[in-house]
Each structure stands twice: as structure tokens, then as C-alpha cells.
Legacy VTK file of the C-alpha trace (Angstrom):
# vtk DataFile Version 3.0
C-alpha trace
ASCII
DATASET POLYDATA
POINTS 308 float
60.827 194.071 148.171
63.488 192.032 148.051
62.214 189.883 151.252
58.761 188.869 148.812
61.296 188.155 145.728
63.249 186.408 148.062
60.050 184.004 149.650
58.623 184.095 146.286
61.810 181.985 144.694
61.527 179.468 147.955
57.983 178.801 147.188
58.851 177.905 143.393
62.066 175.933 144.750
60.264 173.694 146.659
57.411 172.975 144.728
59.784 172.196 141.509
61.339 169.588 144.290
57.951 168.251 145.469
57.216 167.625 141.742
60.364 164.806 141.468
59.983 161.046 141.439
63.404 160.317 142.348
63.593 157.728 145.037
62.458 154.528 146.402
58.999 153.569 145.541
56.941 150.483 146.473
52.995 149.036 147.519
50.986 146.693 145.758
49.021 146.071 142.367
45.644 144.328 141.635
43.636 143.249 138.962
41.339 145.991 137.946
38.325 143.902 137.254
38.475 142.010 140.579
39.088 138.784 138.573
41.976 137.795 140.980
42.842 137.874 144.416
46.240 137.492 143.847
48.692 140.912 144.685
51.396 141.999 142.373
53.759 143.072 144.975
55.931 146.637 143.052
58.984 148.042 143.995
60.708 150.585 142.225
63.842 152.597 142.417
63.990 155.688 140.115
66.655 158.552 138.725
65.455 161.715 137.286
67.188 163.866 134.552
64.520 166.669 134.083
61.634 164.918 131.761
63.591 161.772 131.361
63.377 158.692 133.862
65.323 155.284 134.779
63.386 152.958 137.145
64.510 149.589 137.947
61.309 147.876 138.297
60.823 144.782 140.560
57.855 142.871 141.077
56.290 139.610 142.857
53.757 137.496 141.190
52.768 133.870 142.987
56.526 132.560 142.638
57.783 134.933 140.105
60.145 137.165 140.527
61.138 139.726 137.982
63.450 142.988 137.417
64.078 145.679 134.638
65.732 148.566 134.107
63.412 150.960 131.978
63.364 154.115 130.888
60.752 156.407 130.245
59.320 160.126 130.982
57.839 162.179 133.376
55.812 165.635 132.586
55.976 167.972 135.717
53.161 169.969 134.679
50.670 166.246 134.816
53.239 164.911 137.177
52.395 161.819 134.840
55.367 159.450 134.754
55.166 156.757 132.012
57.532 153.879 132.108
57.114 151.577 128.411
57.296 147.857 127.251
57.271 145.965 130.751
56.388 142.192 130.406
54.292 141.057 133.953
52.652 137.838 133.918
48.982 137.413 133.054
46.614 137.207 136.215
45.410 133.683 135.296
48.966 132.074 134.541
50.042 129.026 136.642
53.277 127.062 137.801
52.911 125.097 134.858
51.679 127.612 132.617
52.992 131.467 132.972
51.813 133.700 129.992
53.032 137.487 129.549
51.384 140.685 128.960
53.327 143.136 127.556
52.651 146.483 129.149
53.112 150.097 129.978
53.410 151.834 133.430
51.217 154.706 133.604
51.583 156.851 136.815
50.422 159.962 138.323
52.559 161.190 141.340
50.363 163.039 143.990
52.002 164.725 146.967
50.791 165.172 150.151
51.805 166.089 153.918
51.056 162.434 154.572
53.816 161.918 152.047
53.933 160.564 148.246
52.300 158.387 146.227
52.413 157.375 142.468
48.531 156.278 142.039
48.689 154.793 138.534
47.924 151.194 136.168
49.766 148.832 134.122
48.477 149.559 130.715
48.158 146.348 127.740
49.702 147.533 125.067
47.807 147.516 121.211
47.813 143.455 121.047
47.083 142.908 124.270
44.800 145.429 125.668
41.556 143.373 124.917
42.905 140.205 126.781
45.019 141.530 129.113
42.957 143.219 131.960
44.913 146.942 133.659
46.492 146.247 136.964
45.911 149.221 139.469
48.705 149.945 141.769
49.461 152.402 144.326
53.044 153.219 145.313
54.008 155.125 147.921
57.537 157.025 148.659
59.761 155.648 151.415
61.558 158.533 152.534
64.140 156.749 154.337
65.176 154.674 151.750
68.113 157.057 150.966
69.291 159.677 149.172
69.669 160.368 145.106
72.992 159.161 145.521
71.930 155.707 146.979
69.648 155.663 144.192
72.505 156.359 141.605
74.801 153.745 143.001
71.608 150.687 142.700
71.259 151.627 138.756
75.044 151.207 138.462
75.338 148.268 140.483
72.110 146.746 138.780
73.828 144.245 136.547
75.478 142.525 139.579
72.236 142.526 141.837
69.423 141.333 139.514
68.066 139.032 136.695
65.587 139.264 134.668
64.456 135.970 133.809
65.272 132.328 133.597
66.124 130.828 130.244
63.962 127.818 129.690
64.461 125.223 127.039
63.011 127.781 123.670
65.630 129.760 124.566
68.486 127.661 123.522
70.029 128.215 120.002
69.468 124.911 117.516
73.373 125.073 116.335
75.822 124.212 119.204
79.687 125.661 119.147
81.855 122.603 118.445
84.131 122.499 122.185
87.562 122.775 120.365
90.308 124.987 120.656
90.435 127.920 118.185
93.135 130.645 116.982
93.066 134.106 118.115
96.148 135.649 118.867
94.560 138.940 120.079
91.836 137.696 122.717
94.617 134.631 123.611
97.211 137.288 124.288
94.837 139.865 126.893
93.392 136.700 128.322
96.614 135.887 129.906
97.409 139.587 131.413
94.185 139.455 132.835
93.429 137.899 136.235
91.010 134.521 136.523
89.058 135.184 139.499
87.010 131.875 140.357
83.360 132.718 140.508
82.237 128.927 141.810
83.402 125.277 141.854
80.663 122.824 140.707
81.409 119.265 141.707
80.169 116.563 139.032
79.935 113.193 138.726
79.776 113.104 134.816
82.538 112.819 132.031
80.424 115.513 129.908
78.072 118.565 130.273
76.148 120.961 128.422
76.799 124.858 129.239
74.694 127.804 128.162
75.531 131.459 128.431
72.797 134.307 128.642
73.195 138.261 129.082
72.056 138.106 132.863
70.335 141.864 132.217
69.650 144.638 129.912
71.069 143.392 126.327
73.391 145.946 126.152
76.059 144.724 123.869
78.095 142.412 125.654
80.421 140.202 124.256
82.098 137.193 125.509
85.082 134.902 124.388
84.914 131.187 126.356
88.178 129.317 127.410
88.215 125.452 128.312
91.729 125.042 130.659
93.174 128.248 128.714
92.382 126.893 125.659
89.993 129.686 123.660
86.396 127.548 122.476
85.073 131.166 120.749
85.588 133.993 120.656
83.378 137.924 120.071
80.131 135.919 120.847
77.110 138.220 121.880
75.209 137.589 124.828
71.398 137.504 124.615
68.077 136.170 125.107
69.574 132.876 123.432
72.036 131.130 124.798
75.413 130.325 123.419
75.516 126.865 123.689
78.110 124.228 124.196
78.453 120.556 124.609
81.950 119.835 126.820
83.746 116.785 127.166
85.770 117.329 130.209
89.349 116.260 130.321
89.220 113.238 132.870
92.964 113.121 133.556
92.453 116.715 135.232
91.280 116.825 138.461
89.623 120.711 137.998
88.497 121.438 134.222
87.862 125.264 134.270
85.401 127.208 132.268
86.250 130.781 131.976
84.104 133.983 130.621
86.769 136.982 128.781
84.939 140.143 128.024
85.521 141.399 124.826
83.566 144.222 125.798
81.797 146.118 128.405
78.432 146.622 127.052
76.453 149.801 127.266
75.984 148.728 130.995
79.378 148.101 132.413
80.833 145.545 133.806
80.234 142.365 131.592
77.810 140.163 133.135
76.252 136.351 131.962
74.141 133.887 133.407
75.978 130.607 133.161
73.679 127.364 132.901
75.518 124.154 133.381
73.889 121.247 132.697
75.820 117.325 134.099
72.787 114.928 132.952
71.411 115.040 136.674
71.384 118.867 137.770
71.212 121.993 136.596
73.661 124.708 137.839
73.336 127.954 137.729
75.947 131.029 138.223
76.085 134.607 137.603
79.840 135.787 136.104
80.769 139.287 135.901
84.185 140.329 134.175
85.759 143.192 133.204
88.688 144.589 131.717
90.892 143.557 134.318
89.654 140.233 135.376
87.848 137.127 133.727
85.455 134.904 135.516
86.226 131.585 136.288
83.934 128.126 136.926
85.608 125.462 138.377
84.287 121.802 137.602
85.805 119.026 139.560
84.843 115.670 139.265
83.536 113.404 141.898
85.879 110.810 143.347
84.345 107.343 143.100
84.633 104.942 145.528
86.860 101.659 145.181
LINES 1 309
308 0 1 2 3 4 5 6 7 8 9 10 11 12 13 14 15 16 17 18 19 20 21 22 23 24 25 26 27 28 29 30 31 32 33 34 35 36 37 38 39 40 41 42 43 44 45 46 47 48 49 50 51 52 53 54 55 56 57 58 59 60 61 62 63 64 65 66 67 68 69 70 71 72 73 74 75 76 77 78 79 80 81 82 83 84 85 86 87 88 89 90 91 92 93 94 95 96 97 98 99 100 101 102 103 104 105 106 107 108 109 110 111 112 113 114 115 116 117 118 119 120 121 122 123 124 125 126 127 128 129 130 131 132 133 134 135 136 137 138 139 140 141 142 143 144 145 146 147 148 149 150 151 152 153 154 155 156 157 158 159 160 161 162 163 164 165 166 167 168 169 170 171 172 173 174 175 176 177 178 179 180 181 182 183 184 185 186 187 188 189 190 191 192 193 194 195 196 197 198 199 200 201 202 203 204 205 206 207 208 209 210 211 212 213 214 215 216 217 218 219 220 221 222 223 224 225 226 227 228 229 230 231 232 233 234 235 236 237 238 239 240 241 242 243 244 245 246 247 248 249 250 251 252 253 254 255 256 257 258 259 260 261 262 263 264 265 266 267 268 269 270 271 272 273 274 275 276 277 278 279 280 281 282 283 284 285 286 287 288 289 290 291 292 293 294 295 296 297 298 299 300 301 302 303 304 305 306 307
């Protein structure tokens, strides 16, 4: 009787573990109607806590790469997993015009001796379901991609690893921040107490630049202050998909000008990260910045020396 009970409990434990969707999944997606020859290449890292799941979902379509951190749920009885509100490029999008469909991820977890699969669809939400066809996918679990710890590490490092989107001109606020010194004694004092870490050096031949700051991942409440040559320009600015925009006249008496991002907080997902776009009139530069309560992120701007 005792052996039977142990065997029964072992079977239950094996069944429970087989129902988990933790791990690294990869595969392809295709338009359900067969209206496109272009595949969506999909990869996903999943963390599970009972019926709740967190996922990093990456996909590639033509020249587009997107990465999202998502929340959803998993029903162990029906083995159905759902993730919500995912922007997926419309299959008819072109390089010049890309249109997004807002979709949900709905999949069934299937376990066999050959391996585990997530079979399902990206399904258009209410206002998109008549114009955006379903995308059918088959994702396979990679048994060699690491254990639970590696999945958790990937989730923690998400914000410093991935960028959600590439901002366009429409993402820039109409109102600019005038690049002149302002006063905040608390921020200025804490700024001096932290170490400035150079993220990148950019060489330009212009006397003025345009600078935009965006959130570099989930919009999670990151707030920053910005310094130019150690002078505070603005403080407590919330990062979002709309730019914090500056028109900056450089100090031409200096060999190097420095723009520094100070983290007012760490948001819900540390560290405080931002995408900085710098335009010098000829070229656009993209820099990913990361700061915390011990260090500031600095971009050095060196003016190109002109020949005599």
C-alpha cells in the first residue's frame, strides 16, 4: 500500500511538472488564410507562477524586430496559455509603410515523448479582428536553453537587453525643453554623489544638436533628470513613448560636451533605462542608456576638428 501511494504521488508530480510552460520556445507563424508567403519568426521566454505567466516575446517579420515583456495566464486543466495586447505588423505592411494589428496570443500546451509544443494563434482584438487575419504558430520547447534560473535572469535583464520599437517623428512632443540651467538642490547634490559612467562618445561637426529621450522598454514609471556639462537642464521627467525633447547649443569653447542622465527612480523594473536619439543635422545617433542610484549615464559629444 505504501509503495502504491508513493507511485501515485510520483505520477501526480510528473503530470504537474509536465503542465508547466516555463522555458524557451521558438518557431514560426503564418497567416491563417495563406495570404502571405512571409513567415513571422517567433521566440519566447516564459516564467510561470501558478496560473500567472510572464513572457518576453520576440518576433521578426521582414525588416522588423519587436520585443515585448508581457503578462498573461495559464490554465493547467485546459492547458491554454494567453498573452494580451501585442502589436504585430500587418502582413501586407511594406518597408515604407508599416501598420500594426493589436492581437492576443492564445496557445494550447501539448506534451509528447518527442517534446513540448505551444500550438495556437495571434488573434486580432475587437476593433482589428475583421481586418487582421489570425497568425497560426507552432512553438517548440528548447530543452537545452537553460533552467528556471536562466529564465528568471533573462526576465531581470530584459530592459538592458531589448528595445521595444524605433521612435518616429510623430513620437516627439511639440513642446521643447529650453536647454538652460535650472535649480533643484536635492537632484544636484545627489548627482555629484554618483559616478558618471561614459556610455558612448559621438563625434560631430555641428554647433547645435537635437536630443530626444524615450523609455527603452516597458513604460514602467522611469523618471530622469538631465544635465549638460554638469548643469541641470530639467528634472523629474517621466520617460514614455513620447520624447523628452531638447534643442541644445553646444559650448564651442569646450573640446567635449557631456549630456548626462540621472535616475530619479528605478521604475517598477530596475534599472532606469532610456533610448537617447541625437541628431546633428546630418546623422542620427542612437544610444541606450542605463543608470541607477549609484551611477549616472553620460554621452560625450566631441566636435570634429576642422582642417586649417
